[in-house]
Backbone as CSV, one residue per row, in Angstrom:
resi,resn,N_x,N_y,N_z,CA_x,CA_y,CA_z,C_x,C_y,C_z
1,MET,16.693,-15.722,30.794,16.654,-14.294,30.608,16.362,-13.935,29.157
2,ALA,15.485,-12.996,28.971,15.154,-12.533,27.618,16.273,-11.650,27.085
3,PRO,16.565,-11.729,25.773,17.610,-10.859,25.207,17.170,-9.404,25.268
4,LYS,18.155,-8.525,25.422,17.869,-7.085,25.473,17.399,-6.603,24.109
5,GLN,16.359,-5.797,24.119,15.880,-5.180,22.895,16.804,-4.022,22.537
6,GLN,17.261,-4.001,21.294,18.078,-2.876,20.862,17.171,-1.668,20.642
7,PRO,17.674,-0.483,20.991,16.841,0.720,20.822,16.663,1.069,19.348
8,ILE,15.520,1.674,19.050,15.258,2.163,17.695,15.896,3.542,17.582
9,GLU,16.700,3.722,16.544,17.376,4.991,16.289,16.898,5.552,14.955
10,PHE,17.071,6.851,14.790,16.793,7.516,13.519,18.123,7.924,12.917
11,ARG,18.269,7.729,11.612,19.486,8.131,10.913,19.123,8.943,9.684
12,THR,19.919,9.979,9.454,19.797,10.794,8.252,20.920,10.385,7.319
13,MET,20.576,10.011,6.094,21.572,9.567,5.120,21.482,10.406,3.859
14,ALA,22.636,10.630,3.243,22.719,11.294,1.944,23.247,10.272,0.951
15,VAL,22.602,10.191,-0.203,22.965,9.195,-1.205,23.142,9.915,-2.537
16,LEU,24.324,9.801,-3.128,24.615,10.408,-4.429,24.414,9.341,-5.498
17,VAL,23.512,9.617,-6.464,23.131,8.615,-7.459,23.159,9.215,-8.859
18,ASP,23.216,8.319,-9.868,23.024,8.772,-11.241,21.593,9.262,-11.387
19,ASN,21.418,10.354,-12.105,20.086,10.890,-12.353,19.539,10.225,-13.607
20,GLU,18.899,9.080,-13.396,18.323,8.346,-14.517,17.034,7.666,-14.063
21,PRO,16.161,7.350,-15.015,14.886,6.727,-14.653,15.090,5.415,-13.893
22,GLY,14.282,5.206,-12.879,14.299,3.947,-12.136,15.182,3.900,-10.911
23,VAL,16.074,4.885,-10.739,16.998,4.845,-9.605,16.235,4.974,-8.288
24,LEU,15.351,5.942,-8.208,14.581,6.120,-6.984,13.744,4.876,-6.684
25,ALA,13.172,4.277,-7.715,12.381,3.054,-7.524,13.234,1.934,-6.949
26,ARG,14.488,1.821,-7.384,15.378,0.786,-6.843,15.698,1.037,-5.383
27,VAL,15.942,2.300,-5.036,16.236,2.644,-3.641,15.018,2.342,-2.770
28,ILE,13.852,2.788,-3.199,12.626,2.541,-2.433,12.339,1.042,-2.372
29,GLY,12.600,0.328,-3.461,12.400,-1.122,-3.490,13.260,-1.840,-2.469
30,LEU,14.482,-1.355,-2.266,15.360,-1.942,-1.248,14.699,-1.832,0.125
31,PHE,14.118,-0.683,0.413,13.473,-0.456,1.711,12.203,-1.293,1.849
32,SER,11.337,-1.229,0.854,10.056,-1.932,0.976,10.243,-3.441,0.949
33,GLY,11.183,-3.930,0.158,11.424,-5.370,0.060,11.926,-5.991,1.351
34,ARG,12.536,-5.192,2.193,13.086,-5.707,3.455,12.299,-5.219,4.673
35,GLY,11.226,-4.486,4.430,10.384,-4.021,5.527,10.962,-2.851,6.301
36,TYR,11.873,-2.094,5.681,12.431,-0.910,6.328,11.504,0.275,6.074
37,ASN,11.519,1.231,6.980,10.664,2.396,6.835,11.485,3.623,6.436
38,ILE,10.909,4.453,5.588,11.488,5.745,5.241,10.628,6.794,5.931
39,GLU,11.233,7.555,6.835,10.514,8.598,7.577,10.406,9.879,6.755
40,SER,11.440,10.171,5.963,11.495,11.382,5.151,12.340,11.092,3.924
41,LEU,11.962,11.678,2.777,12.675,11.438,1.535,12.622,12.689,0.673
42,THR,13.786,13.181,0.266,13.861,14.285,-0.689,14.876,13.922,-1.759
43,VAL,14.604,14.351,-2.988,15.484,14.037,-4.114,15.565,15.257,-5.019
44,THR,16.781,15.568,-5.479,16.930,16.622,-6.478,18.227,16.423,-7.254
45,GLU,18.239,16.923,-8.482,19.457,16.900,-9.287,20.444,17.908,-8.702
46,VAL,21.705,17.499,-8.538,22.708,18.390,-7.967,23.840,18.717,-8.946
47,ASP,23.962,17.949,-10.033,24.999,18.213,-11.027,24.466,17.805,-12.397
48,LYS,24.070,18.809,-13.182,23.470,18.546,-14.500,24.492,17.928,-15.457
49,GLU,25.738,18.434,-15.447,26.769,17.929,-16.365,27.093,16.463,-16.123
50,LYS,27.193,16.060,-14.862,27.518,14.673,-14.520,26.266,13.825,-14.323
51,ALA,25.093,14.427,-14.474,23.802,13.749,-14.315,23.719,13.039,-12.963
52,LEU,23.940,13.820,-11.892,23.891,13.275,-10.534,22.730,13.883,-9.753
53,SER,22.117,13.068,-8.942,21.080,13.528,-8.020,21.483,13.143,-6.604
54,ARG,20.916,13.867,-5.649,21.163,13.587,-4.237,19.843,13.203,-3.596
55,ILE,19.860,12.088,-2.905,18.713,11.639,-2.134,19.055,11.860,-0.668
56,ASN,18.228,12.596,0.044,18.343,12.716,1.494,17.204,11.896,2.072
57,LEU,17.524,10.987,2.981,16.467,10.198,3.584,16.712,10.024,5.077
58,VAL,15.616,9.920,5.793,15.655,9.626,7.218,14.975,8.281,7.375
59,THR,15.638,7.366,8.075,15.096,6.040,8.302,15.273,5.676,9.765
60,SER,14.644,4.602,10.181,14.739,4.191,11.578,14.921,2.689,11.666
61,GLY,15.488,2.269,12.789,15.691,0.845,13.042,16.704,0.657,14.147
62,THR,17.025,-0.587,14.430,18.067,-0.871,15.412,19.413,-0.527,14.777
63,PRO,20.455,-0.334,15.570,21.772,-0.030,14.986,22.213,-1.062,13.954
64,MET,21.931,-2.338,14.200,22.326,-3.384,13.257,21.556,-3.244,11.939
65,VAL,20.261,-2.990,12.007,19.446,-2.815,10.801,19.914,-1.591,10.024
66,LEU,20.227,-0.505,10.727,20.677,0.718,10.060,22.003,0.505,9.339
67,GLU,22.894,-0.289,9.920,24.154,-0.599,9.238,23.894,-1.457,8.003
68,GLN,22.917,-2.382,8.087,22.544,-3.199,6.924,21.984,-2.321,5.807
69,ILE,21.146,-1.365,6.183,20.571,-0.452,5.186,21.684,0.281,4.446
70,LYS,22.636,0.838,5.204,23.739,1.582,4.588,24.549,0.677,3.661
71,ALA,24.874,-0.525,4.117,25.676,-1.450,3.316,24.930,-1.864,2.043
72,GLN,23.627,-2.126,2.157,22.855,-2.526,0.987,22.684,-1.376,0.001
73,LEU,22.509,-0.169,0.510,22.450,0.996,-0.374,23.771,1.167,-1.116
74,ASP,24.860,1.002,-0.394,26.200,1.192,-0.975,26.473,0.218,-2.122
75,ARG,25.822,-0.938,-2.104,26.034,-1.945,-3.152,25.129,-1.750,-4.369
76,LEU,24.102,-0.928,-4.221,23.183,-0.715,-5.349,23.868,0.072,-6.463
77,VAL,23.608,-0.311,-7.682,24.069,0.446,-8.839,22.861,1.214,-9.326
78,PRO,22.951,2.445,-9.626,24.056,3.361,-9.850,24.274,4.346,-8.700
79,ILE,24.528,3.852,-7.515,24.822,4.721,-6.379,26.321,4.966,-6.320
80,HIS,26.705,6.230,-6.167,28.120,6.609,-6.114,28.632,6.717,-4.689
81,GLU,27.794,7.197,-3.790,28.246,7.368,-2.403,27.039,7.357,-1.476
82,VAL,27.223,6.721,-0.324,26.223,6.733,0.740,26.917,7.262,1.975
83,ARG,26.341,8.291,2.567,26.936,8.868,3.773,25.884,8.892,4.884
84,ASP,26.204,8.237,5.986,25.351,8.274,7.174,25.703,9.559,7.915
85,LEU,24.929,10.599,7.704,25.240,11.913,8.273,25.169,11.901,9.799
86,THR,24.273,11.100,10.347,24.118,11.039,11.797,25.408,10.553,12.452
87,ASN,26.051,9.564,11.837,27.289,9.011,12.416,28.553,9.690,11.903
88,ALA,28.446,10.479,10.838,29.630,11.100,10.233,30.127,12.302,11.024
89,GLY,29.358,12.761,11.980,29.749,13.947,12.739,28.673,14.998,12.633
90,PRO,29.009,16.222,12.979,27.976,17.259,12.965,27.459,17.524,11.550
91,PHE,26.145,17.753,11.477,25.540,18.060,10.186,24.418,19.072,10.384
92,VAL,24.083,19.741,9.286,23.012,20.728,9.275,21.792,20.067,8.646
93,GLU,20.649,20.235,9.290,19.401,19.647,8.809,18.331,20.726,8.778
94,ARG,17.560,20.764,7.706,16.454,21.708,7.610,15.279,21.047,6.903
95,GLU,14.116,21.570,7.212,12.888,21.138,6.570,11.997,22.362,6.454
96,LEU,11.146,22.373,5.459,10.194,23.473,5.284,8.792,22.902,5.423
97,ALA,7.925,23.652,6.083,6.529,23.231,6.219,5.606,24.417,5.966
98,LEU,4.485,24.133,5.340,3.376,25.074,5.258,2.326,24.557,6.235
99,VAL,1.878,25.432,7.116,0.924,25.044,8.153,-0.270,25.985,8.090
100,LYS,-1.433,25.426,7.720,-2.666,26.215,7.686,-3.373,26.026,9.024
101,VAL,-3.737,27.150,9.635,-4.439,27.124,10.916,-5.755,27.880,10.754
102,VAL,-6.846,27.194,11.058,-8.165,27.822,11.027,-8.531,28.138,12.476
103,SER,-8.678,29.436,12.767,-8.994,29.840,14.144,-9.764,31.153,14.135
104,HIS,-10.310,31.484,15.302,-11.156,32.667,15.425,-10.824,33.422,16.704
105,GLY,-11.150,34.682,16.712,-11.039,35.501,17.917,-9.626,35.623,18.457
106,GLU,-9.501,35.518,19.774,-8.211,35.683,20.459,-7.184,34.632,20.050
107,LYS,-7.660,33.486,19.602,-6.727,32.440,19.179,-5.907,32.887,17.970
108,ARG,-6.471,33.769,17.143,-5.727,34.286,15.984,-4.518,35.100,16.432
109,VAL,-4.697,35.895,17.471,-3.590,36.694,18.014,-2.516,35.765,18.567
110,GLU,-2.936,34.706,19.246,-1.986,33.733,19.803,-1.234,33.016,18.682
111,CYS,-1.911,32.712,17.577,-1.245,32.101,16.417,-0.099,32.991,15.932
112,LEU,-0.365,34.277,15.803,0.664,35.210,15.332,1.814,35.319,16.333
113,ARG,1.503,35.299,17.623,2.543,35.385,18.646,3.469,34.159,18.579
114,ILE,2.889,32.979,18.468,3.693,31.754,18.376,4.493,31.741,17.079
115,ALA,3.870,32.168,15.985,4.575,32.223,14.702,5.800,33.128,14.802
116,ASP,5.662,34.239,15.498,6.788,35.159,15.684,7.919,34.487,16.456
117,ILE,7.594,33.747,17.498,8.608,33.047,18.297,9.380,32.053,17.436
118,PHE,8.673,31.351,16.540,9.294,30.336,15.683,9.821,30.918,14.372
119,LYS,9.725,32.231,14.214,10.157,32.911,12.989,9.444,32.365,11.750
120,ALA,8.169,32.019,11.929,7.352,31.558,10.814,6.802,32.770,10.082
121,GLU,6.697,32.656,8.784,6.210,33.756,7.945,4.758,33.494,7.531
122,VAL,3.931,34.509,7.598,2.559,34.399,7.105,2.619,34.527,5.587
123,VAL,2.189,33.485,4.864,2.209,33.524,3.404,0.810,33.645,2.812
124,ASP,-0.207,33.470,3.661,-1.589,33.689,3.240,-2.420,33.914,4.499
125,ALA,-3.427,34.766,4.375,-4.291,35.040,5.527,-5.683,35.391,5.060
126,GLY,-6.644,35.043,5.875,-8.036,35.411,5.656,-8.641,35.725,7.015
127,LEU,-9.935,36.003,7.038,-10.588,36.341,8.297,-10.649,35.159,9.263
128,ASP,-10.518,33.945,8.733,-10.625,32.770,9.599,-9.457,31.793,9.477
129,HIS,-8.371,32.201,8.818,-7.226,31.283,8.684,-5.916,32.038,8.446
130,PHE,-4.833,31.334,8.705,-3.479,31.751,8.334,-2.809,30.555,7.680
131,ILE,-1.902,30.818,6.752,-0.959,29.796,6.299,0.422,30.328,6.640
132,PHE,1.128,29.553,7.448,2.475,29.914,7.868,3.490,29.061,7.122
133,GLN,4.620,29.675,6.808,5.778,28.952,6.286,6.813,28.939,7.392
134,VAL,7.253,27.760,7.780,8.260,27.644,8.828,9.349,26.702,8.328
135,GLN,10.605,27.107,8.544,11.736,26.267,8.137,12.713,26.164,9.294
136,HIS,13.044,24.933,9.620,13.969,24.673,10.721,14.233,23.175,10.788
137,ARG,14.791,22.723,11.899,14.942,21.286,12.147,13.548,20.669,12.287
138,SER,13.440,19.410,11.971,12.149,18.724,12.020,11.522,18.761,13.399
139,ASP,12.334,18.597,14.450,11.772,18.587,15.803,11.174,19.954,16.166
140,LYS,11.776,21.025,15.689,11.237,22.347,15.968,9.928,22.576,15.199
141,ILE,9.860,22.087,13.972,8.624,22.176,13.203,7.523,21.363,13.890
142,ASP,7.880,20.194,14.405,6.905,19.380,15.148,6.332,20.156,16.330
143,ARG,7.185,20.872,17.066,6.717,21.664,18.209,5.797,22.798,17.755
144,PHE,6.153,23.462,16.662,5.314,24.531,16.114,3.922,23.989,15.764
145,ILE,3.889,22.869,15.070,2.616,22.271,14.670,1.794,21.882,15.900
146,SER,2.436,21.316,16.883,1.741,20.917,18.111,1.077,22.119,18.787
147,LEU,1.801,23.221,18.864,1.230,24.423,19.470,0.071,24.970,18.632
148,MET,0.210,24.929,17.320,-0.858,25.434,16.456,-2.106,24.561,16.543
149,ARG,-1.935,23.263,16.717,-3.096,22.367,16.845,-3.960,22.749,18.046
150,SER,-3.327,23.270,19.085,-4.097,23.659,20.273,-4.924,24.925,20.030
151,LEU,-4.678,25.603,18.896,-5.365,26.865,18.614,-6.413,26.760,17.512
152,GLY,-6.481,25.618,16.847,-7.471,25.475,15.786,-7.187,24.277,14.913
153,ALA,-8.015,24.116,13.892,-7.833,23.027,12.937,-6.583,23.310,12.103
154,VAL,-5.811,22.262,11.815,-4.530,22.424,11.136,-4.447,21.502,9.919
155,GLU,-3.906,22.047,8.823,-3.524,21.257,7.647,-2.039,21.478,7.434
156,ILE,-1.317,20.409,7.066,0.144,20.483,6.998,0.652,19.940,5.670
157,ALA,1.644,20.620,5.096,2.420,20.115,3.962,3.890,20.313,4.324
158,ARG,4.682,19.222,4.257,6.103,19.282,4.627,6.967,18.788,3.478
159,THR,8.161,19.380,3.372,9.060,19.019,2.281,9.866,17.765,2.545
160,GLY,10.146,17.447,3.780,11.085,16.393,4.114,12.434,17.007,4.420
161,VAL,13.296,16.231,5.012,14.592,16.703,5.497,15.598,16.835,4.360
162,VAL,16.324,17.945,4.350,17.541,18.085,3.556,18.665,18.290,4.550
163,ALA,19.826,17.699,4.275,20.912,17.754,5.248,22.255,17.601,4.558
164,MET,23.300,18.120,5.220,24.676,17.899,4.769,25.624,18.080,5.947
165,THR,26.798,17.448,5.826,27.780,17.530,6.903,28.339,18.937,7.006
166,ARG,28.726,19.297,8.210,29.409,20.578,8.421,30.853,20.435,7.978
167,GLY,31.492,21.554,7.713,32.916,21.542,7.386,33.174,21.535,5.891
168,PRO,34.457,21.492,5.500,34.833,21.664,4.097,34.726,20.407,3.232
169,GLU,34.533,19.228,3.816,34.501,17.991,3.037,33.259,17.943,2.159
170,LEU,33.473,17.612,0.868,32.384,17.551,-0.103,31.996,16.107,-0.376
171,MET,30.755,15.912,-0.760,30.282,14.600,-1.171,30.465,14.519,-2.672
172,HIS,31.419,13.701,-3.119,31.752,13.620,-4.554,31.360,12.311,-5.171
173,GLY,31.326,11.255,-4.426,31.076,9.944,-4.993,32.381,9.257,-5.337
174,ARG,32.294,7.971,-5.561,33.488,7.142,-5.815,34.192,7.511,-7.116
175,ASP,33.429,7.886,-8.114,34.003,8.053,-9.454,34.443,9.480,-9.771
176,PHE,34.468,10.372,-8.759,34.756,11.780,-9.073,35.912,12.291,-8.295
């Protein structure tokens, strides 16, 4: 009998790191050196006084690989805290996308109707195109883009996922 294949899962992780040169390269190096994939990556400074940045990343793999990723991230210096948001309980996730749709005639009216349903904002328009700004969960943005593709040529720019756990618990890191 062949061994059962473990399912591929997606995990959203938040990583609190020192804001210094080379940290992001070390995190990315951990992934590339072991053949792990990063589906989404966002980074920003979150505490200027303590020189801390937050990395939000979405990765995929088997449950065992995902646990290895978390453990290896947790051992990297200068990482203060790694939180697997997917397993930590309920969390809020958002992404922003700009979606340019080139269309003509009645399809333009349909573009506006779909944009209204998804609460997308028109941020630029011409006689033959719209640029919509849409912010929501990644899966909802994927559905919006799919519908827009059926109405014309599409160009996309996405920010990547930002996420945090629900509730009063804060991400402080080990040293704070």
